[in-house]
ROTORZA-465138 format. One record per residue (C-alpha): residue number from 1; x, y, z. Coordinates in Angstrom, 1 decimal, always signed. Example, Ala and Ser with C-alpha at 12.3 -4.5 7.8 and 13.67 -1.06 7.14 Angstrom:
ROTORZA-465138
@pos 1&xx +12.3&yy -4.5&zz +7.8
@pos 2&xx +13.7&yy -1.1&zz +7.1
This chain:
ROTORZA-465138
@pos 1&xx -20.2&yy -16.0&zz -4.9
@pos 2&xx -20.1&yy -13.0&zz -7.2
@pos 3&xx -22.7&yy -11.0&zz -9.2
@pos 4&xx -20.6&yy -11.3&zz -12.4
@pos 5&xx -22.8&yy -11.7&zz -15.5
@pos 6&xx -25.9&yy -10.4&zz -13.8
@pos 7&xx -26.2&yy -7.6&zz -16.3
@pos 8&xx -24.3&yy -9.3&zz -19.1
@pos 9&xx -20.7&yy -10.3&zz -19.8
@pos 10&xx -19.8&yy -6.8&zz -21.0
@pos 11&xx -21.3&yy -4.9&zz -18.1
@pos 12&xx -19.2&yy -2.0&zz -16.7
@pos 13&xx -21.8&yy -0.2&zz -14.6
@pos 14&xx -22.2&yy -2.8&zz -11.8
@pos 15&xx -24.8&yy -2.1&zz -9.2
@pos 16&xx -25.7&yy +1.3&zz -10.7
@pos 17&xx -27.8&yy -0.8&zz -13.2
@pos 18&xx -30.3&yy -1.0&zz -10.3
@pos 19&xx -31.0&yy +2.8&zz -10.5
@pos 20&xx -33.9&yy +3.7&zz -12.8
@pos 21&xx -36.5&yy +6.4&zz -13.0
@pos 22&xx -38.9&yy +4.8&zz -10.4
@pos 23&xx -36.0&yy +4.5&zz -8.0
@pos 24&xx -35.2&yy +8.2&zz -8.4
@pos 25&xx -38.8&yy +9.2&zz -8.0
@pos 26&xx -39.1&yy +7.1&zz -4.8
@pos 27&xx -35.9&yy +8.7&zz -3.4
@pos 28&xx -37.3&yy +12.2&zz -4.0
@pos 29&xx -40.1&yy +11.5&zz -1.6
@pos 30&xx -37.5&yy +11.4&zz +1.2
@pos 31&xx -37.1&yy +15.2&zz +1.0
@pos 32&xx -38.7&yy +16.8&zz +4.0
@pos 33&xx -37.2&yy +20.3&zz +4.6
@pos 34&xx -35.4&yy +21.0&zz +1.4
@pos 35&xx -32.1&yy +21.6&zz +3.3
@pos 36&xx -29.1&yy +20.8&zz +1.1
@pos 37&xx -26.0&yy +19.3&zz +2.8
@pos 38&xx -22.6&yy +19.0&zz +1.3
@pos 39&xx -20.8&yy +15.7&zz +2.3
@pos 40&xx -17.3&yy +16.4&zz +0.9
@pos 41&xx -14.3&yy +17.2&zz +3.0
@pos 42&xx -12.6&yy +20.5&zz +2.1
@pos 43&xx -9.7&yy +20.3&zz -0.3
@pos 44&xx -6.7&yy +22.4&zz +0.9
@pos 45&xx -3.5&yy +22.8&zz -1.1
@pos 46&xx -0.6&yy +21.2&zz +0.8
@pos 47&xx -2.9&yy +19.5&zz +3.3
@pos 48&xx -3.9&yy +15.9&zz +2.7
@pos 49&xx -4.9&yy +13.0&zz +5.0
@pos 50&xx -1.4&yy +11.4&zz +5.4
@pos 51&xx -2.3&yy +8.3&zz +3.4
@pos 52&xx +0.5&yy +6.2&zz +1.9
@pos 53&xx +0.8&yy +6.7&zz -1.8
@pos 54&xx -1.7&yy +9.6&zz -1.9
@pos 55&xx +0.1&yy +12.9&zz -2.0
@pos 56&xx -1.3&yy +16.2&zz -0.7
@pos 57&xx -3.4&yy +18.2&zz -3.2
@pos 58&xx -1.5&yy +21.0&zz -5.0
@pos 59&xx -3.4&yy +24.3&zz -5.6
@pos 60&xx -1.6&yy +26.8&zz -7.7
@pos 61&xx -2.7&yy +30.3&zz -9.0
@pos 62&xx -1.8&yy +31.0&zz -12.6
@pos 63&xx -3.2&yy +34.5&zz -12.5
@pos 64&xx -4.2&yy +36.6&zz -9.5
@pos 65&xx -4.6&yy +40.2&zz -8.3
@pos 66&xx -0.9&yy +40.5&zz -7.7
@pos 67&xx -0.3&yy +40.3&zz -11.5
@pos 68&xx -2.4&yy +43.3&zz -12.1
@pos 69&xx -0.9&yy +45.2&zz -9.1
@pos 70&xx +2.5&yy +44.5&zz -10.8
@pos 71&xx +1.3&yy +46.2&zz -14.0
@pos 72&xx -0.7&yy +43.7&zz -16.0
@pos 73&xx -3.4&yy +45.7&zz -17.6
@pos 74&xx -7.1&yy +44.7&zz -17.6
@pos 75&xx -8.3&yy +44.0&zz -21.1
@pos 76&xx -11.8&yy +44.0&zz -22.5
@pos 77&xx -13.1&yy +45.8&zz -19.4
@pos 78&xx -12.2&yy +43.1&zz -16.8
@pos 79&xx -9.4&yy +41.3&zz -14.9
@pos 80&xx -9.6&yy +37.7&zz -13.9
@pos 81&xx -8.0&yy +35.0&zz -11.8
@pos 82&xx -7.3&yy +31.4&zz -12.7
@pos 83&xx -5.9&yy +28.4&zz -10.8
@pos 84&xx -4.8&yy +24.8&zz -11.2
@pos 85&xx -5.6&yy +21.9&zz -8.9
@pos 86&xx -3.6&yy +18.7&zz -8.9
@pos 87&xx -5.3&yy +16.1&zz -6.7
@pos 88&xx -4.9&yy +12.3&zz -6.1
@pos 89&xx -8.2&yy +10.8&zz -7.1
@pos 90&xx -8.3&yy +8.6&zz -4.0
@pos 91&xx -6.8&yy +11.2&zz -1.6
@pos 92&xx -9.9&yy +13.4&zz -1.1
@pos 93&xx -13.6&yy +12.7&zz -0.8
@pos 94&xx -14.0&yy +10.2&zz -3.7
@pos 95&xx -15.7&yy +7.2&zz -5.2
@pos 96&xx -13.8&yy +4.1&zz -6.4
@pos 97&xx -14.2&yy +3.0&zz -10.0
@pos 98&xx -14.9&yy -0.7&zz -10.5
@pos 99&xx -11.3&yy -0.9&zz -12.0
@pos 100&xx -9.8&yy +0.1&zz -8.6
@pos 101&xx -9.3&yy -3.4&zz -7.1
@pos 102&xx -8.8&yy -6.9&zz -8.3
@pos 103&xx -7.8&yy -10.4&zz -7.0
@pos 104&xx -6.2&yy -13.3&zz -8.8
@pos 105&xx -5.7&yy -11.0&zz -11.8
@pos 106&xx -9.5&yy -10.4&zz -12.3
@pos 107&xx -11.5&yy -7.2&zz -11.9
@pos 108&xx -15.3&yy -6.9&zz -11.5
@pos 109&xx -17.3&yy -9.1&zz -14.0
@pos 110&xx -14.1&yy -11.1&zz -14.8
@pos 111&xx -12.3&yy -8.4&zz -16.8
@pos 112&xx -8.5&yy -9.0&zz -16.6
@pos 113&xx -6.4&yy -6.6&zz -14.5
@pos 114&xx -4.2&yy -6.2&zz -17.5
@pos 115&xx -6.9&yy -3.9&zz -18.9
@pos 116&xx -5.7&yy -1.3&zz -16.3
@pos 117&xx -2.5&yy +0.2&zz -17.8
@pos 118&xx -0.3&yy +3.2&zz -17.4
@pos 119&xx -2.7&yy +5.1&zz -19.6
@pos 120&xx -5.7&yy +4.2&zz -17.4
@pos 121&xx -8.5&yy +1.6&zz -17.4
@pos 122&xx -9.5&yy +0.2&zz -20.7
@pos 123&xx -12.6&yy -1.3&zz -19.0
@pos 124&xx -14.5&yy -0.2&zz -15.9
@pos 125&xx -13.2&yy +3.4&zz -16.0
@pos 126&xx -15.0&yy +5.8&zz -13.7
@pos 127&xx -16.5&yy +7.4&zz -16.8
@pos 128&xx -18.8&yy +4.4&zz -17.1
@pos 129&xx -20.4&yy +5.2&zz -13.7
@pos 130&xx -23.5&yy +7.4&zz -14.1
@pos 131&xx -24.6&yy +10.0&zz -11.5
@pos 132&xx -26.0&yy +8.3&zz -8.5
@pos 133&xx -29.4&yy +9.7&zz -7.4
@pos 134&xx -31.1&yy +7.5&zz -4.9
@pos 135&xx -32.2&yy +7.1&zz -1.3
@pos 136&xx -29.4&yy +7.7&zz +1.2
@pos 137&xx -29.4&yy +5.8&zz +4.5
@pos 138&xx -27.2&yy +7.1&zz +7.4
@pos 139&xx -26.0&yy +5.1&zz +10.4
@pos 140&xx -23.8&yy +6.7&zz +13.1
@pos 141&xx -21.5&yy +4.0&zz +14.4
@pos 142&xx -19.4&yy +6.7&zz +16.1
@pos 143&xx -22.2&yy +7.7&zz +18.4
@pos 144&xx -23.5&yy +4.3&zz +19.2
@pos 145&xx -20.9&yy +3.3&zz +21.8
@pos 146&xx -17.3&yy +4.1&zz +22.8
@pos 147&xx -15.0&yy +2.9&zz +20.1
@pos 148&xx -11.2&yy +2.3&zz +19.7
@pos 149&xx -9.5&yy +3.7&zz +16.5
@pos 150&xx -9.6&yy +0.3&zz +14.7
@pos 151&xx -12.9&yy -1.0&zz +16.1
@pos 152&xx -14.9&yy -2.9&zz +13.5
@pos 153&xx -18.7&yy -2.6&zz +12.8
@pos 154&xx -19.8&yy -6.2&zz +12.6
@pos 155&xx -23.0&yy -7.1&zz +10.6
@pos 156&xx -25.0&yy -7.6&zz +13.8
@pos 157&xx -24.2&yy -4.1&zz +15.0
@pos 158&xx -24.9&yy -2.6&zz +11.5
@pos 159&xx -28.3&yy -4.3&zz +11.6
@pos 160&xx -29.0&yy -3.1&zz +15.1
@pos 161&xx -28.1&yy +0.5&zz +14.1
@pos 162&xx -30.5&yy +0.4&zz +11.2
@pos 163&xx -33.2&yy -1.1&zz +13.3
@pos 164&xx -32.8&yy +1.6&zz +15.9
@pos 165&xx -33.5&yy +4.1&zz +13.2
@pos 166&xx -36.5&yy +2.2&zz +11.9
@pos 167&xx -34.9&yy +1.7&zz +8.5
@pos 168&xx -34.6&yy -1.4&zz +6.3
@pos 169&xx -32.2&yy -1.3&zz +3.4
@pos 170&xx -33.9&yy -1.6&zz +0.1
@pos 171&xx -32.7&yy -2.1&zz -3.5
@pos 172&xx -30.7&yy +0.8&zz -4.8
@pos 173&xx -30.0&yy +2.4&zz -1.5
@pos 174&xx -26.7&yy +4.2&zz -0.7
@pos 175&xx -25.6&yy +3.4&zz +2.8
@pos 176&xx -23.4&yy +5.9&zz +4.6
@pos 177&xx -21.6&yy +5.0&zz +7.9
@pos 178&xx -20.0&yy +7.5&zz +10.2
@pos 179&xx -17.0&yy +6.0&zz +12.0
@pos 180&xx -15.7&yy +9.3&zz +13.5
@pos 181&xx -12.3&yy +9.0&zz +11.7
@pos 182&xx -12.5&yy +12.2&zz +9.7
@pos 183&xx -13.4&yy +14.2&zz +12.8
@pos 184&xx -10.9&yy +12.8&zz +15.2
@pos 185&xx -8.5&yy +10.3&zz +13.6
@pos 186&xx -6.6&yy +12.2&zz +10.9
@pos 187&xx -3.1&yy +10.7&zz +10.5
@pos 188&xx -4.0&yy +7.4&zz +12.2
@pos 189&xx -2.6&yy +4.3&zz +10.4
@pos 190&xx -5.6&yy +2.3&zz +11.6
@pos 191&xx -9.3&yy +3.0&zz +11.4
@pos 192&xx -12.6&yy +1.6&zz +12.3
@pos 193&xx -15.1&yy +0.6&zz +9.7
@pos 194&xx -17.3&yy -2.2&zz +8.4
@pos 195&xx -16.1&yy -5.7&zz +9.1
@pos 196&xx -15.9&yy -8.2&zz +6.2
@pos 197&xx -18.8&yy -10.1&zz +7.7
@pos 198&xx -21.1&yy -7.3&zz +6.4
@pos 199&xx -20.3&yy -8.2&zz +2.8
@pos 200&xx -22.8&yy -11.0&zz +2.0
@pos 201&xx -25.6&yy -9.2&zz +3.9
@pos 202&xx -25.0&yy -5.9&zz +2.1
@pos 203&xx -24.8&yy -7.7&zz -1.3
@pos 204&xx -28.1&yy -9.4&zz -0.5
@pos 205&xx -29.7&yy -6.0&zz +0.1
@pos 206&xx -28.8&yy -4.8&zz -3.4
@pos 207&xx -27.3&yy -1.6&zz -2.2
@pos 208&xx -25.7&yy +0.6&zz -4.9
@pos 209&xx -23.1&yy +2.4&zz -2.8
@pos 210&xx -21.5&yy +2.2&zz +0.6
@pos 211&xx -19.7&yy +5.3&zz +1.9
@pos 212&xx -17.9&yy +6.2&zz +5.1
@pos 213&xx -15.8&yy +9.0&zz +6.6
@pos 214&xx -12.7&yy +6.9&zz +6.8
@pos 215&xx -10.1&yy +6.1&zz +4.1
@pos 216&xx -11.6&yy +2.8&zz +3.0
@pos 217&xx -15.1&yy +2.1&zz +4.3
@pos 218&xx -13.9&yy -1.1&zz +5.9
@pos 219&xx -11.9&yy -1.5&zz +9.1
@pos 220&xx -8.1&yy -1.5&zz +8.7
@pos 221&xx -6.3&yy -3.7&zz +9.5
@pos 222&xx -8.9&yy -6.1&zz +8.3
@pos 223&xx -8.2&yy -9.0&zz +10.6
@pos 224&xx -8.3&yy -11.3&zz +7.6
@pos 225&xx -5.0&yy -13.1&zz +7.2
@pos 226&xx -4.9&yy -13.3&zz +3.4
@pos 227&xx -6.5&yy -10.0&zz +2.4
@pos 228&xx -6.3&yy -6.5&zz +3.8
@pos 229&xx -9.4&yy -5.2&zz +1.9
@pos 230&xx -11.9&yy -8.1&zz +1.9
@pos 231&xx -14.9&yy -5.9&zz +1.7
@pos 232&xx -13.6&yy -4.2&zz -1.4
@pos 233&xx -13.0&yy -7.6&zz -2.9
@pos 234&xx -16.4&yy -9.0&zz -2.0
@pos 235&xx -18.5&yy -5.9&zz -2.8
@pos 236&xx -16.6&yy -3.7&zz -5.4
@pos 237&xx -15.0&yy -6.6&zz -7.3
@pos 238&xx -17.6&yy -9.2&zz -6.6
@pos 239&xx -20.9&yy -7.2&zz -7.0
@pos 240&xx -20.0&yy -3.9&zz -8.6
@pos 241&xx -21.0&yy -1.9&zz -5.5
@pos 242&xx -19.5&yy +1.5&zz -5.3
@pos 243&xx -17.4&yy +2.6&zz -2.4
@pos 244&xx -17.2&yy +6.3&zz -1.4
@pos 245&xx -14.5&yy +7.3&zz +1.0
@pos 246&xx -13.3&yy +10.2&zz +3.1
@pos 247&xx -16.8&yy +11.7&zz +3.2
@pos 248&xx -17.7&yy +14.4&zz +5.7
@pos 249&xx -20.7&yy +12.9&zz +7.5
@pos 250&xx -20.7&yy +15.3&zz +10.5
@pos 251&xx -23.5&yy +17.4&zz +9.0
@pos 252&xx -25.7&yy +14.3&zz +8.8
@pos 253&xx -24.9&yy +13.4&zz +12.4
@pos 254&xx -25.9&yy +16.9&zz +13.4
@pos 255&xx -29.1&yy +16.8&zz +11.3
@pos 256&xx -30.3&yy +13.5&zz +12.9
@pos 257&xx -31.8&yy +12.2&zz +9.7
@pos 258&xx -31.6&yy +8.5&zz +8.8
@pos 259&xx -32.9&yy +8.8&zz +5.3
@pos 260&xx -32.7&yy +11.5&zz +2.6
@pos 261&xx -32.2&yy +12.1&zz -1.1
@pos 262&xx -28.6&yy +11.3&zz -2.0
@pos 263&xx -26.8&yy +12.6&zz -5.1
@pos 264&xx -23.2&yy +11.8&zz -6.1
@pos 265&xx -21.7&yy +12.3&zz -9.6
@pos 266&xx -18.1&yy +11.2&zz -10.5
@pos 267&xx -16.0&yy +13.2&zz -12.9
@pos 268&xx -16.2&yy +11.6&zz -16.4
@pos 269&xx -12.4&yy +11.0&zz -16.2
@pos 270&xx -11.9&yy +8.5&zz -19.1
@pos 271&xx -9.9&yy +5.6&zz -17.8
@pos 272&xx -9.9&yy +6.8&zz -14.2
@pos 273&xx -9.8&yy +4.3&zz -11.4
@pos 274&xx -11.5&yy +6.8&zz -9.0
@pos 275&xx -12.9&yy +10.3&zz -8.9
@pos 276&xx -13.1&yy +13.2&zz -6.5
@pos 277&xx -16.8&yy +13.8&zz -5.6
@pos 278&xx -19.0&yy +16.3&zz -3.8
@pos 279&xx -21.9&yy +14.1&zz -2.5
@pos 280&xx -25.0&yy +15.9&zz -1.5
@pos 281&xx -27.8&yy +15.0&zz +0.9
@pos 282&xx -31.2&yy +16.8&zz +0.4
@pos 283&xx -33.0&yy +16.5&zz +3.7
């Protein structure tokens, strides 16, 4: 069962339709100390995460102090430096657009996958996703028990982790799950994450976003014979729920906070199927 048509046949915003002014005002009440925490992993030129099809970021200087040392004069009373960044949109801390995945030739809300061309996504591009400002909810699966690299978090465990924190998911929440991959598993071809049995329960909670510190939010390999990304298919394609991946959740683990104000804004990259992001938690 999908959520297609819930916000109309032409909808391209998915679950972010649930975010409104009352939701934002409610989320602001989660701020206790005013501490601002960045949840993006550092971007280093020439150093990626070893993911297939996602090359390392490339950082190049186009003007630097050496140019002036070699004789370039300062003009107008100043010198300056400039640089260029080339980055895979899914190879750093990022959010998936609703055009990122499909099944049986259909994207979220029934749009055909043929709308995604070599020039980008004609529908469901990342530019259609507004800034996400909502309550963040953090669960630390990595600290809950000893885990193997590809250990899944089943729905019963996710519910228990939330209950241990005294938190119930509510409409519009952003759920962030620490698996420990970013801190200890770089280069691994398998990773722990949410099991596909979490899909229906999360969709029923009306979350807007699910994020993790691994490359795909869900466990990989999935253990599902006919689909390696069943959670993407059920939540992103099926319900328009955003996935944010490769987040740095170590600061949240250190802070010990289960709820907070969460802010994430994609680049307005027209036709993009994903976007680098710098999510922020305000504690």
